[in-house]
C-alpha positions as CSV (number, residue, x, y, z in Angstrom):
1,M,-6.9,-38.5,-30.3
2,T,-6.1,-36.0,-27.7
3,I,-4.7,-32.7,-28.8
4,P,-2.3,-31.4,-26.1
5,Q,-3.2,-27.8,-25.0
6,S,-0.4,-25.1,-24.8
7,P,0.2,-23.9,-21.3
8,V,-1.4,-20.7,-20.3
9,S,1.2,-18.0,-19.9
10,P,1.4,-16.7,-16.2
11,Y,1.3,-13.2,-17.6
12,A,-1.9,-13.7,-19.3
13,P,-4.6,-11.9,-17.2
14,P,-6.9,-14.5,-15.5
15,A,-10.6,-14.0,-15.8
16,P,-11.9,-12.5,-12.6
17,R,-14.5,-14.2,-10.8
18,H,-16.3,-10.9,-10.4
19,S,-15.7,-7.4,-11.5
20,R,-17.6,-4.0,-11.0
21,M,-17.1,-0.2,-10.8
22,V,-16.7,1.2,-7.4
23,P,-17.3,4.9,-7.2
24,S,-14.5,7.0,-5.2
25,Y,-15.3,9.9,-3.1
26,D,-15.3,12.5,-6.0
27,G,-17.4,10.1,-8.2
28,T,-14.6,8.7,-10.2
29,R,-15.3,5.0,-11.0
30,L,-12.7,2.5,-10.3
31,H,-12.5,-0.9,-12.0
32,V,-12.3,-3.5,-9.3
33,E,-11.8,-7.3,-9.8
34,E,-12.3,-10.1,-7.5
35,H,-10.3,-13.5,-8.0
36,G,-10.4,-16.8,-6.1
37,P,-12.6,-19.7,-5.3
38,E,-16.3,-19.2,-5.5
39,D,-16.7,-20.3,-1.9
40,R,-14.7,-17.6,-0.2
41,A,-15.8,-18.4,3.4
42,G,-12.8,-18.3,5.7
43,L,-10.4,-17.3,3.1
44,P,-7.9,-14.5,3.6
45,T,-8.2,-11.5,1.6
46,V,-5.2,-9.7,-0.4
47,V,-5.7,-6.4,-1.9
48,L,-3.4,-5.4,-4.8
49,A,-2.5,-1.8,-5.7
50,H,-0.4,-1.4,-8.9
51,G,2.0,1.4,-9.9
52,W,2.6,4.1,-12.3
53,T,1.4,3.3,-15.9
54,C,0.2,-0.2,-14.9
55,S,-3.2,-1.9,-14.3
56,T,-4.8,-5.0,-12.8
57,V,-3.2,-6.9,-15.7
58,F,0.4,-6.1,-14.2
59,W,-0.6,-8.5,-11.3
60,A,-1.5,-11.6,-13.3
61,P,1.2,-14.0,-12.3
62,V,0.7,-13.0,-8.7
63,I,-3.0,-13.3,-8.8
64,R,-2.6,-16.9,-10.3
65,L,-0.4,-17.9,-7.3
66,L,-2.7,-16.4,-4.6
67,S,-6.1,-16.9,-5.9
68,E,-6.0,-20.7,-5.4
69,D,-6.5,-20.2,-1.8
70,H,-7.1,-16.6,-1.3
71,R,-9.7,-13.9,-2.0
72,V,-7.7,-11.5,-4.2
73,I,-9.0,-8.0,-4.9
74,A,-7.3,-5.9,-7.6
75,Y,-8.2,-2.6,-8.8
76,D,-7.2,0.0,-11.4
77,Q,-5.7,3.2,-10.1
78,R,-7.7,6.3,-11.5
79,G,-6.5,7.0,-15.0
80,H,-5.3,3.6,-15.5
81,G,-6.9,0.4,-17.1
82,A,-10.7,0.4,-17.1
83,S,-11.0,3.1,-14.4
84,D,-12.1,6.6,-15.1
85,L,-9.5,9.3,-16.1
86,G,-10.8,11.6,-13.3
87,L,-10.1,15.1,-12.9
88,P,-6.6,16.5,-13.1
89,H,-6.7,18.2,-9.7
90,A,-7.5,14.8,-8.0
91,Y,-4.2,13.4,-9.2
92,S,-2.5,13.6,-5.8
93,P,-1.3,11.5,-2.9
94,A,-4.7,12.4,-1.2
95,G,-6.5,11.2,-4.2
96,L,-4.8,7.8,-4.2
97,A,-5.6,7.5,-0.7
98,D,-9.3,8.3,-1.4
99,D,-9.4,5.7,-3.9
100,L,-7.8,3.0,-1.9
101,S,-10.2,3.9,1.1
102,A,-13.1,3.6,-1.3
103,V,-12.0,0.1,-2.6
104,L,-11.6,-1.3,0.9
105,E,-15.0,0.1,2.1
106,A,-16.7,-1.4,-1.0
107,T,-15.0,-4.9,-0.9
108,L,-14.5,-5.7,2.7
109,A,-17.3,-6.7,5.0
110,E,-17.8,-5.1,8.3
111,G,-14.8,-5.9,10.5
112,E,-13.0,-7.7,7.9
113,R,-9.4,-7.0,7.4
114,A,-6.9,-7.7,4.5
115,V,-3.3,-7.9,3.6
116,V,-2.6,-5.0,1.3
117,V,0.0,-5.2,-1.4
118,G,1.3,-2.1,-3.2
119,H,3.9,-1.9,-6.0
120,S,5.6,1.4,-6.8
121,M,3.0,4.1,-6.8
122,G,0.6,1.4,-5.2
123,G,3.1,1.5,-2.3
124,M,3.0,5.1,-2.2
125,T,-0.8,4.8,-2.2
126,L,-0.7,2.7,1.0
127,M,1.8,5.1,2.7
128,A,-0.4,8.1,1.8
129,A,-3.4,6.4,3.3
130,A,-1.6,5.3,6.5
131,D,-3.4,7.7,8.6
132,R,-6.9,7.1,7.2
133,P,-9.0,5.5,9.9
134,E,-11.0,3.4,7.2
135,V,-7.7,2.0,5.9
136,R,-5.9,1.3,9.1
137,E,-8.9,-0.5,10.5
138,R,-9.0,-2.8,7.4
139,T,-5.4,-3.3,6.9
140,A,-4.0,-6.5,8.9
141,A,-0.6,-6.3,7.3
142,A,1.0,-4.6,4.3
143,L,3.8,-5.5,1.7
144,L,5.5,-2.6,-0.2
145,C,7.2,-3.6,-3.3
146,S,9.9,-1.4,-5.2
147,T,8.6,2.0,-3.9
148,G,9.8,5.2,-2.3
149,C,8.3,8.0,-0.1
150,Q,10.4,11.1,-1.5
151,N,13.3,12.4,-3.7
152,L,12.3,10.2,-6.5
153,V,13.8,12.3,-9.2
154,P,17.3,13.1,-7.6
155,R,17.7,9.3,-6.5
156,S,16.6,7.7,-10.0
157,T,19.4,6.0,-11.8
158,V,17.8,5.5,-15.3
159,L,20.3,8.0,-16.5
160,P,23.6,6.2,-15.3
161,P,25.5,7.7,-12.4
162,S,28.4,8.3,-14.8
163,V,26.6,11.4,-15.8
164,R,27.7,13.4,-13.1
165,S,25.9,16.6,-13.8
166,R,23.1,17.0,-11.2
167,A,21.3,19.6,-13.4
168,V,21.4,17.1,-16.3
169,R,20.3,14.1,-14.3
170,K,17.3,16.0,-12.8
171,A,16.3,17.4,-16.0
172,F,16.3,14.0,-17.7
173,H,14.5,12.2,-14.9
174,T,11.9,15.0,-14.7
175,L,11.3,14.8,-18.4
176,L,11.0,11.2,-18.1
177,L,8.1,11.5,-15.6
178,H,6.3,14.5,-17.1
179,S,6.4,13.4,-20.7
180,A,3.1,13.6,-22.5
181,L,4.4,12.1,-25.7
182,P,2.8,9.1,-27.1
183,L,4.9,5.8,-26.5
184,G,3.6,4.6,-30.1
185,P,3.3,0.9,-31.1
186,M,5.3,-1.7,-29.4
187,S,8.6,-2.3,-31.2
188,P,11.9,-3.8,-30.5
189,V,13.4,-0.6,-29.6
190,T,10.5,0.4,-27.2
191,K,10.8,-3.0,-25.5
192,A,14.6,-2.7,-25.2
193,A,14.0,0.9,-23.5
194,L,11.6,-0.6,-21.1
195,K,13.9,-3.6,-20.3
196,Y,16.8,-1.3,-19.5
197,G,14.6,1.1,-17.4
198,V,12.4,-1.1,-15.3
199,L,13.6,-4.8,-15.5
200,S,16.8,-6.5,-15.1
201,P,19.3,-7.7,-17.8
202,T,18.2,-11.2,-17.3
203,A,14.4,-10.6,-17.8
204,T,12.9,-13.0,-20.2
205,P,11.2,-12.0,-23.4
206,E,8.0,-13.1,-22.0
207,Q,8.4,-10.6,-18.9
208,V,9.6,-7.9,-21.3
209,E,6.5,-8.5,-23.5
210,A,4.1,-8.4,-20.6
211,T,5.7,-5.3,-19.2
212,A,5.5,-3.5,-22.6
213,R,1.8,-4.6,-23.2
214,V,0.8,-3.1,-19.7
215,V,2.7,0.1,-20.0
216,H,1.8,1.0,-23.6
217,A,-1.9,0.7,-22.8
218,C,-1.7,3.4,-20.1
219,P,-3.4,6.5,-21.4
220,T,-1.0,9.4,-22.1
221,R,-2.8,11.9,-19.8
222,A,-2.7,9.5,-16.9
223,R,1.0,8.8,-17.5
224,S,2.0,12.3,-17.5
225,G,-0.4,13.5,-14.9
226,W,0.7,11.1,-12.2
227,G,4.3,11.5,-13.4
228,H,4.1,15.1,-12.4
229,V,2.8,13.9,-9.0
230,L,5.6,11.5,-8.5
231,S,8.3,14.1,-9.5
232,R,7.3,16.3,-6.4
233,L,6.2,13.4,-4.0
234,D,7.0,13.8,-0.3
235,L,5.6,11.3,2.0
236,S,8.7,11.4,4.1
237,A,6.4,11.5,7.2
238,H,4.1,8.7,6.3
239,P,6.0,5.4,6.9
240,E,6.0,5.9,10.5
241,R,2.1,6.1,10.4
242,L,1.9,2.7,8.7
243,T,1.4,0.8,12.1
244,A,0.3,-2.4,10.6
245,P,3.0,-5.2,10.2
246,T,4.8,-4.2,6.9
247,A,7.3,-6.0,4.9
248,V,9.2,-4.3,2.2
249,I,10.8,-5.8,-1.0
250,V,13.1,-4.2,-3.6
251,G,15.3,-5.3,-6.3
252,T,19.0,-4.3,-6.1
253,A,19.0,-3.1,-9.6
254,D,16.0,-1.0,-9.4
255,K,16.6,2.2,-11.4
256,L,13.2,4.0,-10.6
257,T,13.2,3.3,-6.8
258,P,16.7,2.3,-5.8
259,P,17.3,0.2,-2.7
260,V,18.0,3.4,-0.7
261,H,14.4,4.1,-0.6
262,A,13.4,0.6,0.7
263,R,16.0,0.8,3.3
264,E,14.8,4.2,4.4
265,I,11.2,3.0,4.4
266,A,12.1,0.0,6.5
267,E,14.1,2.0,9.1
268,A,11.0,4.4,9.6
269,L,8.3,1.7,9.8
270,P,7.2,1.2,13.4
271,N,6.4,-2.4,12.8
272,C,8.6,-3.6,10.0
273,A,7.9,-7.4,9.1
274,G,11.3,-7.6,7.2
275,L,13.3,-6.0,4.2
276,T,14.1,-8.4,1.3
277,E,16.6,-7.3,-1.4
278,L,16.3,-9.4,-4.6
279,P,19.8,-9.5,-6.2
280,G,20.1,-8.2,-9.8
281,L,16.2,-7.5,-10.2
282,G,14.8,-4.3,-11.4
283,H,11.8,-2.2,-10.7
284,M,9.1,-4.7,-11.7
285,T,9.6,-7.2,-8.8
286,P,6.0,-8.8,-9.2
287,T,6.8,-9.5,-12.8
288,E,10.3,-11.0,-12.4
289,A,9.6,-12.5,-9.0
290,P,6.0,-13.2,-8.6
291,R,6.4,-16.2,-6.4
292,T,8.5,-14.2,-3.8
293,V,5.9,-11.5,-3.8
294,A,3.1,-14.0,-3.5
295,D,4.8,-16.0,-0.8
296,Q,5.5,-12.9,1.2
297,A,1.8,-11.9,1.0
298,R,0.7,-15.4,1.8
299,E,3.1,-15.4,4.9
300,L,1.6,-12.1,6.2
301,A,-1.8,-13.5,5.7
302,R,-0.8,-16.6,7.6
303,K,0.4,-14.7,10.5
304,H,-2.0,-11.8,10.8
305,L,-5.2,-13.1,9.2
306,A,-5.3,-16.8,10.4
307,A,-8.7,-17.8,11.6
308,P,-8.6,-18.9,15.5
309,G,-7.5,-22.6,15.7
310,A,-6.1,-22.6,12.1
311,P,-2.8,-24.2,11.6
312,T,0.2,-21.8,11.7
313,G,2.6,-23.9,9.9
314,R,3.8,-24.0,6.4
315,T,1.8,-22.2,3.7
316,A,-0.6,-24.0,1.4
317,A,2.2,-23.8,-1.3
318,G,4.3,-26.1,1.0
319,R,6.8,-23.4,2.0
320,T,7.2,-20.0,3.5
321,A,8.8,-16.9,2.1
322,A,11.7,-17.5,4.3
323,D,12.5,-21.0,3.3
324,G,15.4,-19.6,0.9
325,A,15.6,-19.6,-2.9
326,A,12.2,-18.6,-4.3
327,A,10.6,-20.9,-6.9
328,D,10.8,-18.3,-9.5
329,G,14.5,-18.4,-9.4
330,T,15.2,-15.4,-7.2
331,A,17.4,-15.7,-4.0
332,P,16.1,-13.3,-1.6
333,R,18.8,-11.6,0.6
334,K,17.7,-10.8,3.8
335,T,19.0,-7.8,5.6
336,A,19.7,-6.9,9.3
337,T,16.3,-5.4,9.5
338,E,14.5,-8.6,8.3
339,E,16.7,-10.9,10.3
340,S,15.8,-9.0,13.6
341,A,12.1,-8.8,12.8
């Protein structure tokens, strides 16, 4: 008698093929995972940089989709996941750039390039590192998901726009970023608060649970320390330095980095590969629309990392990111920027 096995949740972290600690330039050790087939010869590489309060676990559904035919590198930002907390003075855009540089140098062979995907603070990491020679040389293309480069506090809509006092809105959103209070155990109340703040009203219980599990695992010191950095972030001059072909994704209901950020970045990019707005989705686009994110990374790899003589038709998944409605239920809306790219 065969006992049927329960399907594995796409949000369950897949076991990496290999993991190690990579020292950054100040000695802080960064947890780095490698996923994908054992024989990686000829496989394109995708590097994933997560956002504030997250970890490599956040990328689980995207890793599962890409690792079938890609080498996938994911790392924990300093202070997050299994990486060292590091010293507070290194919590800065330059520190983020240092860490990405160290990861790329440690995981890519001489002359090898990758598609680099950053979500939220991970996208800010890539923009902060845009003028680093070691990053530019190793980045064949980039994908920025739900991110911004400046004015994060005044543009946030976690506190509804119906609250018209700018002082109240600024104070609330600053407190949200700076807070060092423990989140406490997961509960229906904390899950509901996270769903409201970073997901869409249509997010599934599994997506809410996965998000809460990741965010609650973030050390308080890292959450508060990086929150202080984000509250005063100004990378407004950096998107134009990101010369690699770069696509941008945002959910239209994103409260932390509303679509105005994505549009501003897309306009400033010297080589924009498209701006996709996902109707009704919140800040955690890789959680709510993992196939859309994976397909766009796959398409960038197909276009910019294809080996000479390799087929350039449809992706291994049998479709491209531009084929219409995504298999995860989202229907990407292309903007004029994307249509002209």
